[in-house]
C-alpha positions as CSV (number, residue, x, y, z in Angstrom):
1,M,76.1,182.2,111.1
2,N,79.2,182.2,113.4
3,L,79.9,184.7,116.6
4,N,82.2,186.7,114.5
5,A,79.8,187.2,111.5
6,K,76.8,188.2,114.1
7,A,79.3,190.3,116.0
8,I,80.2,192.4,112.7
9,E,76.4,192.6,111.9
10,L,75.7,194.1,115.3
11,Y,78.8,196.4,114.8
12,E,77.2,197.6,111.5
13,N,74.1,198.3,112.8
14,N,75.4,200.3,115.4
15,E,74.9,198.1,118.0
16,L,78.5,198.5,119.8
17,D,77.6,197.1,122.9
18,Q,76.2,194.0,122.2
19,A,78.9,193.3,119.2
20,L,81.7,194.0,121.9
21,L,80.0,191.3,123.8
22,L,80.0,188.7,120.9
23,F,83.7,189.5,120.0
24,K,84.5,189.0,123.6
25,E,82.5,185.6,123.6
26,A,84.2,184.5,120.5
27,V,87.6,184.6,122.6
28,R,86.1,182.9,125.5
29,Q,85.3,180.3,123.3
30,E,88.1,179.8,121.1
31,R,91.4,182.0,121.6
32,N,92.1,181.9,117.7
33,V,93.9,184.5,115.6
34,Q,90.6,186.1,114.2
35,S,88.7,186.0,117.6
36,L,92.0,187.7,119.4
37,H,92.6,190.1,116.5
38,N,89.0,191.2,116.0
39,L,88.6,192.0,119.5
40,A,91.7,193.9,119.6
41,W,90.1,195.7,116.6
42,M,86.9,196.4,118.6
43,L,89.1,197.6,121.9
44,C,91.2,200.0,119.5
45,Y,88.6,201.8,117.4
46,E,85.5,201.7,119.8
47,E,86.8,201.8,123.4
48,D,90.4,203.4,122.9
49,D,91.8,200.7,125.3
50,Y,95.2,200.6,123.4
51,L,96.9,198.6,125.9
52,Q,94.3,195.3,126.2
53,A,94.5,195.7,122.4
54,I,98.1,194.9,122.4
55,V,97.9,192.1,124.8
56,L,95.5,190.2,122.6
57,L,97.6,190.9,119.4
58,E,100.9,190.0,120.6
59,E,98.9,186.6,121.5
60,A,97.7,186.5,118.0
61,I,101.1,187.4,116.5
62,V,102.7,184.3,118.4
63,K,100.5,182.3,116.4
64,E,102.1,183.2,113.2
65,P,98.8,184.6,111.3
66,N,99.5,184.5,107.4
67,S,97.7,188.0,107.1
68,H,99.1,191.5,107.5
69,F,95.9,192.7,109.5
70,P,97.6,192.0,113.1
71,Y,100.8,193.2,112.2
72,H,99.5,196.4,110.6
73,L,97.0,197.1,113.4
74,L,99.5,196.4,116.2
75,G,101.8,198.8,114.8
76,E,99.4,201.4,114.3
77,I,98.5,201.0,118.2
78,Y,102.0,201.5,119.0
79,I,102.3,204.7,116.9
80,R,99.4,205.8,118.9
81,I,100.8,205.4,122.2
82,E,104.2,207.0,120.7
83,K,106.3,203.9,120.7
84,P,108.1,203.8,117.4
85,D,110.6,201.5,118.2
86,K,108.0,198.8,118.6
87,A,106.1,200.2,115.8
88,I,108.7,199.8,113.1
89,P,109.6,196.2,113.4
90,I,106.3,195.1,113.5
91,L,104.9,197.1,110.8
92,K,107.8,195.8,108.3
93,R,107.1,192.1,109.3
94,G,103.3,193.0,108.1
95,M,104.7,194.7,105.0
96,E,107.0,191.4,103.9
97,M,103.1,189.8,103.5
98,L,101.3,192.8,102.3
99,S,102.8,196.4,101.5
100,T,99.9,199.0,101.6
101,K,100.0,202.7,101.4
102,E,98.4,202.9,104.9
103,A,101.5,200.8,106.3
104,Y,104.5,202.7,104.4
105,N,102.5,206.2,105.8
106,N,102.3,204.6,109.3
107,L,106.2,203.9,108.9
108,G,106.6,207.4,107.9
109,V,105.0,208.3,111.2
110,A,106.9,206.1,113.2
111,F,110.2,207.1,111.9
112,F,109.2,210.6,112.5
113,Q,108.7,209.9,116.0
114,A,111.9,208.2,116.4
115,G,113.6,211.4,115.0
116,D,114.8,209.6,111.7
117,K,113.7,212.4,109.5
118,A,115.4,210.8,106.6
119,N,113.7,207.3,106.6
120,A,110.1,209.1,107.7
121,S,110.9,211.2,104.2
122,A,111.2,208.0,102.2
123,F,108.2,206.4,103.7
124,F,105.5,209.2,103.2
125,L,106.8,209.9,99.6
126,K,106.1,205.7,99.2
127,A,102.2,206.6,100.4
128,S,102.1,209.7,98.7
129,G,99.2,210.9,96.3
130,S,99.8,214.1,93.8
131,S,98.7,217.0,96.6
132,D,97.9,214.7,99.8
133,Y,99.0,214.8,103.7
134,A,101.5,212.2,102.9
135,L,103.3,214.5,100.3
136,Y,102.9,217.2,102.6
137,S,105.0,215.2,105.3
138,H,107.5,214.4,102.8
139,V,107.9,217.8,102.1
140,K,108.3,218.7,105.9
141,C,110.9,216.1,106.5
142,L,112.7,217.5,103.4
143,I,112.5,220.9,104.8
144,E,113.9,219.8,108.0
145,L,116.5,218.0,106.3
146,G,117.6,221.3,104.8
147,S,116.7,220.2,101.4
148,Y,114.7,223.4,100.5
149,D,115.2,223.5,96.7
150,R,113.5,219.9,96.3
151,A,110.9,220.8,98.8
152,E,110.2,223.9,96.9
153,L,110.0,221.9,93.5
154,L,107.4,219.5,95.2
155,L,105.3,222.3,96.5
156,D,104.9,223.8,93.1
157,T,103.0,220.7,92.0
158,F,100.4,220.8,94.7
159,T,97.2,221.6,93.0
160,R,93.6,222.4,94.6
161,E,91.8,220.4,91.9
162,D,93.2,217.1,93.5
163,E,90.8,215.6,95.7
164,E,93.2,214.8,98.7
165,F,94.5,218.3,98.2
166,V,96.1,219.4,101.8
167,G,94.6,222.8,101.7
168,E,95.5,226.4,100.9
169,V,96.8,227.7,104.3
170,D,98.7,224.3,105.2
171,L,100.6,224.5,101.9
172,A,101.1,228.1,102.7
173,D,102.6,227.1,105.7
174,L,105.5,225.0,104.3
175,Y,106.3,227.9,101.4
176,A,106.8,229.9,104.8
177,E,109.1,227.2,106.5
178,I,111.3,227.9,103.0
179,N,111.3,231.8,103.4
180,S,109.1,231.5,100.0
181,F,107.1,234.7,101.0
182,K,105.6,235.3,97.8
183,K,104.5,231.9,97.3
184,A,103.2,231.8,100.9
185,N,100.9,234.7,100.2
186,H,99.6,233.5,97.2
187,W,98.1,230.3,99.0
188,Y,97.4,232.6,102.1
189,D,95.0,234.6,99.8
190,K,93.6,231.8,98.4
191,G,92.8,230.2,101.7
192,W,91.7,233.3,103.5
193,E,87.9,233.1,103.1
194,G,87.6,229.2,103.7
195,Y,89.5,229.0,106.7
196,F,88.3,230.1,110.3
197,K,90.5,233.2,111.2
198,E,92.8,232.5,114.3
199,P,96.0,234.1,115.4
200,Y,98.4,231.3,115.0
201,W,98.1,230.8,111.2
202,V,97.1,234.7,110.7
203,S,100.6,235.7,112.3
204,R,102.1,233.5,110.0
205,Y,100.5,235.3,107.1
206,I,101.3,238.6,108.5
207,Y,105.1,237.7,109.1
208,C,105.4,236.5,105.3
209,L,103.5,239.9,104.2
210,V,105.9,241.7,106.4
211,Q,108.7,239.8,104.9
212,A,107.8,240.3,101.3
213,G,107.4,244.0,102.0
214,E,103.7,244.2,101.9
215,I,103.6,245.9,105.1
216,E,100.3,248.3,104.2
217,K,98.5,245.0,103.2
218,A,99.5,243.5,106.8
219,R,98.2,246.5,108.6
220,N,95.1,246.6,106.9
221,I,94.2,242.9,107.7
222,V,95.2,243.1,111.3
223,E,93.4,246.5,112.0
224,S,90.4,244.4,110.2
225,L,90.5,241.5,112.3
226,I,91.1,243.9,115.5
227,K,87.7,245.6,114.5
228,E,86.0,242.2,113.8
229,T,87.2,240.9,117.2
230,Q,86.1,244.1,119.1
231,L,82.6,243.4,117.7
232,E,82.4,240.3,118.6
233,L,83.3,240.8,122.2
234,E,80.5,243.7,122.3
235,E,77.8,241.2,120.8
236,G,79.2,238.5,123.3
237,F,78.8,240.7,126.3
238,G,75.3,241.5,125.8
239,D,74.0,237.7,124.5
240,E,71.7,235.7,126.7
241,C,72.9,232.4,127.8
242,F,70.9,229.5,127.0
243,D,70.8,225.6,127.4
244,D,73.5,225.1,124.7
245,W,75.8,227.8,125.6
246,T,76.4,228.0,129.7
247,E,77.5,231.4,131.5
248,K,81.0,229.3,131.6
249,E,81.3,228.8,127.8
250,K,80.3,232.4,127.8
251,E,83.3,233.8,129.7
252,E,85.7,231.3,128.0
253,E,84.7,232.5,124.8
254,I,85.4,236.1,125.8
255,K,88.2,235.5,127.5
256,E,89.6,233.9,124.3
257,L,88.4,236.8,122.1
258,K,90.3,239.3,124.5
259,T,93.3,237.1,124.1
260,H,92.9,237.0,120.3
261,K,92.8,240.7,120.0
262,I,95.8,241.0,122.6
263,E,97.8,238.8,119.9
264,Y,96.8,240.6,116.7
265,E,97.7,243.9,118.2
266,K,101.4,242.6,118.6
267,M,101.6,241.1,115.3
268,I,102.8,243.6,113.3
269,D,105.5,244.5,115.3
270,A,106.5,240.9,115.9
271,A,106.7,240.4,112.0
272,I,109.2,243.3,111.5
273,E,111.1,242.1,114.5
274,G,111.4,239.0,112.1
275,I,109.5,236.5,114.8
276,K,107.8,234.1,113.2
277,E,105.3,231.5,115.2
278,P,106.8,227.9,114.6
279,L,104.7,225.3,112.4
280,H,102.6,223.2,114.4
281,F,103.1,219.7,112.4
282,E,102.1,216.4,113.5
283,P,102.1,213.4,110.9
284,Q,98.8,211.5,110.4
285,I,98.1,207.8,111.0
286,Q,96.5,206.3,108.0
287,T,94.3,203.5,108.8
288,A,92.3,200.7,106.9
289,C,89.5,197.8,107.9
290,Y,91.6,195.5,109.6
291,L,88.4,193.3,110.4
292,F,88.3,189.9,109.3
293,G,85.3,188.8,107.8
294,C,84.3,192.3,107.2
295,K,81.6,191.9,103.8
296,R,81.7,195.9,103.5
297,H,85.4,195.7,103.1
298,G,85.7,192.2,101.2
299,N,88.0,190.7,103.9
300,P,88.4,187.2,104.2
301,Q,88.0,185.2,106.9
302,V,91.1,184.4,108.8
303,K,93.2,181.2,107.5
304,E,94.3,179.5,110.6
305,V,97.7,177.4,110.3
């Protein structure tokens, strides 16, 4: 069993420190594509050491590997450190060898970071399933590009039965972005019991209810949340602190609850005034196992040239 295989075996057994030592030893013995790349992979995913991983991958790519692994991994890391101008060409080079769903998605993320919503939209679409986050990201780009009708048609195709369904409140949020208030309210209702209640998305729901003329329902929801928050505050003041819940943590939770209560109390007036909380959106990187020699994922050893 060579060093790479031993390192992967240790990694599979969750012996991460020993695995890292062996990956480093493999590089010390021979700086080839496989050793450089696999150490970079380990540094990226287990150490968050992106800068050192970049150095190793750039050295590996100079050797002109015949696998897409180093290119896709390096592109992903450039996205993580928000350098889309470097991520885009390196991902494209990898896709000349193999176009994957992850690479299409990550090109979408890179173009989105670069402010090119048209290209981002196109690549998210290529990566998308029927109701997943890639399609959600594609629709978000369409909205930013002003294609509301096309966006709504696609939103109407999302289904909860899909294994990768993005989520009810997330779907409602995009309907809210195109001012389709009744459809937004439909999905906020469906997600109400399953989502943790917090002012950010609740305020968007209240806004949609008010804009749809359901002010009474909006008031009832807000009043209920204010009462629930007040009850939590009263219970919080009386709770004793334990080892897993310190006095400082208790004070922070009480402070947060008080802030939430104030935000709920202002929600109806803000919605009537037409104030909508901006949508928080960040496209998601997709990844795969890029570890040369990983038997679990059927990855081959690298073919040196």
